[in-house]
N, C-alpha and C positions, 0 to 999 in steps of 0.2 A: 744509401738504403733506397728500397724501389717504394715508388708511389701505391697508394691503397686504391689499386683499379677494381678491386671488388666489391667498393663500397662506392654507391652512387651518391654524388651531391643530394643535401636534402631538397624537398621539394619547395620551390619559392611561392609563398601567398601574398597575394596584393593586400594592399593597405599597411597598417603600422602593424609590425610584428607583435604577437602577444608574450609575455613572458613565459619560459618553458617551466620555470621553479616561481613558486609563490610560497612565502613564508610569511605569515602575518601573527603577531602577539601569540608565538608559540608557548606552551606550557607542558612540563613534565615532571611529576615527583614520584619518587620510591619511596615504598616502606621497606625498611631492612631491619631483619631481628637482632634483637640486642642478647649476648650472652652473659649469662649471671655467673657470677665470681661464686667458687663453693660447691658442696653438696646440697646444701640446703637452696642454694639459688638455682641449681640446674633442677632439682627436683619440682621446685615452683615453676620453673619456665616450662615444664612439662604439662602444666596445669594450665596457666596463663603466660602465654609468651609474649614478651615485651617488644613493642617495635619503637623506629622513629622514623620521621619523614626526611629525605634526603631531596632538597629541590635542584633537580639537575638542568632545568630550563624555565626562564621564565621571560616573556616577553620580549622572544627573538624574532626578528623580522627582518628579510631582504628578499630580493627576487634576481632572477638571473634570465638573460634573453639567451637565445638561442647562439652556441658558439662560445660562449665566455668558457673561461678556464678560472675557476675561484681557489685562492688559496685560502681555507679555514682552518685557524691557528688559535691554539691558547695551550695553557698548561694540561696535565693529567686531571681529570675529574672537571674540566670546563664545561662539556656537554657537547664535545665534536662528535664524538660516535653515538652518543643519543641522538643527535639530529641528523645523521645519516641513515641510523635504523628506522626513523620515523618517516623520512622522504622515501626510503623504499618499501614501506609498508609492514616493515618486523614489528615495530612498537607502534600502539595506538597514544597520540597525544591525550594528555587531559583537557585542553583549552585550545583554542586558536585557531587558523586555518591555516591547511597545509594543501597545495595540488600542484601534482607534477604532470606534466603534459596535459593538464585539462584534467587529470584524475586526482580523487583522494584515496593517499597512497593505501592507508590500512584497509579501506573498504573496496577497493578496486586492484587488491594485491595480484591477482592472477594475471588480469590484464596488462598492468602496468611490467610484470617480470618480463614480457615478449617485448619492452621498449626500453629497458635500463640494464645496464651491468652493473656489478658490485665487486667491490675485491675488499676482503680484510685483509692487510698484513698479518694479523696475529691468528689466523683462521683460514684453512683451504674450503674451496668448495669441491675439490676433487676426490676421489675416493682413495683413502688411503693406502688400499693393499692393491689395487690395481695399477695395471699399464697406464702412463698418460693418456696415448692412443685411445683406450678403453674409455677413459674418463670422458674424453672427448665426443666418443662416439654416444656414450649415453645420453650426454646434453645435447647431442643433435635430435635425438628422439624426444627429450623433455620439450626443447622449445620448436619441434616440428620444424625444422630446418631443412628446405628440398636439398635431394642429395647433390645436385650439382652446385647449387650456392655453398653448401658445407665444405666439399672438395676445394674448390676455389678460395675460400677465405680461409681454412685450414692450411692449405699450401703456402699461402703469404703472409699467416700469421706464424707459423713453425720457421719459416725463411728470417722473416723479419726480427724475429724474437730468437733466433738461433737456437730451435729446440730439437731441430731433425734428428740429431744422435741421441736423444733421451727418450723419444715416444713409445720406448718398449720397457722402459725402466718403471719400476713401482715407485708411486709419488712417495711414499716413506723412505726412499734410498735417494731421494735428489736432494742437492745441497739446498739450502736456504734461496739462495738467489735464483738458481734453476727453477725450483716450485714456485716463486714469484711471477716468474715468467709465464710459466703454466698456466697460473691464476689468471693472469693479464689476459691470456690468450682465450683461458675458457671462458670470460666474462664477454668477451667480443664475437664469439662463433655467432651470436644470432644479431649482430649488427645493430647494437643499443643505438639510441639517439642521446641518450646520456648517461656517463659515467660516473659513479661514486668510486672514491680511490681514498680507503681508510687507514693510514699508514702504511703505503704501498714498498716504500722503501727502507722499513724497519729493520735493524740488523744485516742489511746486504754490504757486502764489500762495495771498494769504489766502483770497480768495473760495473759489476750488477747495476749498481744505483745508475752509474752514467747510461747503460741502456735501457734501465725503465726510463728515465727522465727522456732520452731519446725518442722513444716509442710515444709516449704519452704527448709530447710536443706535436710529433707529425701527425698522429691522430687527430688532436686540435685544429692545428693548421691547414692539413690537407682535407679532412673529412667535415671539419666544423663541429665536432662532435664536443657537447658541452661536458666539461668536467668540475666535479668537486673534490678539489685535493684537500685532507686533511694529513698535517704532518708534523712531527717534532723536528724535522732537519730543515732548517733555515735556509740550506744551498737549494733544496727543492723549490722552496719560494723564489728565492732570488732568479733559478733559472728559469723555471717556468710561468710563475704567475704576474700579471699585471694588476690583479684587484685582488685585496686580501680583507678577510672578515675576522678580526681579531675577538675572541670571546673568552670570558672569566666569568667564573661563579655561576654558569648558566646564563647570562647576559651579555648582549653585544656592546662593545664600548667603542669600536671603531670598524668603519667600512669604509674603504677606499683604496686609493692607490698606495702602491710602496712608497712612493714620492708623499702623500699623506700621512704615513706612518712615521717616515724620518722626521717631518716638519712639525708633527705633533709633539713630539719628543724633543729633537735638538736638530738645529741646521749644521752641526759640526761635520767636518770631513777629515780624514787622515791624510796625512803625506808620509808615506814610508820610503828613508833614506839607505840606502848602501853605502857607508862611508869608505874611505881607505883605512887602512892601518893606524892608528896613533892618533885618532881624531881626538883623544882626550875628553874633557867634561865637554857637552854638546849643549848651548841654548841660542835661540834665534828669537828676534823681538816679533810679537806677534803671532805665538804658537806655543803649545805646551809639550814638553816632552813627556809622551803618556808610558812610554816603555822603552827599554834597549835591551838588546841581546847580542851581545859583540858589536859589531860595527854596524849592523843595524838597528835603528832609530825610527820610533815609529810618533811624528808629531799630530796633534788635535788643534784645530785649528777652526776658527769661524770665516768663512769666505764671505759674508759680507763685511766685517771687519778688514779682514785681510785677503784680498784673492789668492787663487793658487799659484798663478803665472808671478806674483810678486812673492809669496814665499819661497817659491823653487828658486827664485834669483838671488832671494836672501842667504837659503843654504848653499847655494852654487859659490856664493861669493867667500862665504866665510868656512867651507871645507873642501876637501878634495872628494866629489861624490864619483861613486862607480855606477850607481843606479838608482832611479827614484821613480815614484809612480802614486798616484791619488786615488783615494778609493772612500766610499761611505763606511760608516760603522758598519760591523756585522749586525744582520739583522735581529739576531737575538737579544742582542744588548739593547736594541730598541724597544723589543717585547718587554725584556725584562723592568727597563724603565717605565713601561705604561703600567705593567702590574704593582710597582712600588708606587705610583701615583695614584693609583685604584686605592690599595692599602692604607694609603695616606689621608 
């Protein structure tokens, strides 16, 4: 994959760097209309519409330095997309402090738009009936990108994201994976300093997911672009993010590394062993058989009590082993446990 020569490194500033994103005690509540049952209820609703309040965010606080890649995770309705919309200026918060690149998003939306990129996985910023290249050209005029810069960035984005064969295709005819890659390119034509990605791999096939992840990693590492990634795909988090913020019911209850998340829930690790035929019943001291499928056995163990090397030696001494490897539990299991603790 080519380097991003069209994108110069961000300027160095003397002294201690300021956070690019500051969120302090953020709150947002929506009012939702209630449907009334039956004819009489419907008629009454025409006169006086009943509403209830839904608290989307309350007391959310975090900061991001330049060049961070943050995984912002949580279940549906947790407040992830609401946060992204506030950070990009689409929504106005009820209270709290929000600054992005020194600007208040909902007040300085036009100035901020030229310095950030936003990709929403379930909606496109491209024009549905236009060929992809015409959408790109329109965005060049909207962002007032100089012709030379535009051509240079376009050529490299198209090459890196493998879009050359699809530039003349109407957006509505693209597969989901191609449309997502085109949306990512569109969000980067003006060389933003910060990229907000809201479910960028949702519904994508494995090949498209790998392509998008590879590009995000390259963008962050080579350019130093700050990225906030919301996703339900824990493989995205494992592949890309050193830091995660876990949000639930509109509030944050974990902000740290993947290691912090694992330690918060459990120090458990997994030993996956492929045994030879005819292994029979399997049991090893210091580990629990978590699951078994054919000759593959998954052991759960606490490395503080039984070191991995010691457990491997015990399994190898007791059974004929064809292959084995040690891994951490899937991140989605850890998050599910966190939610369970919160409910309890």
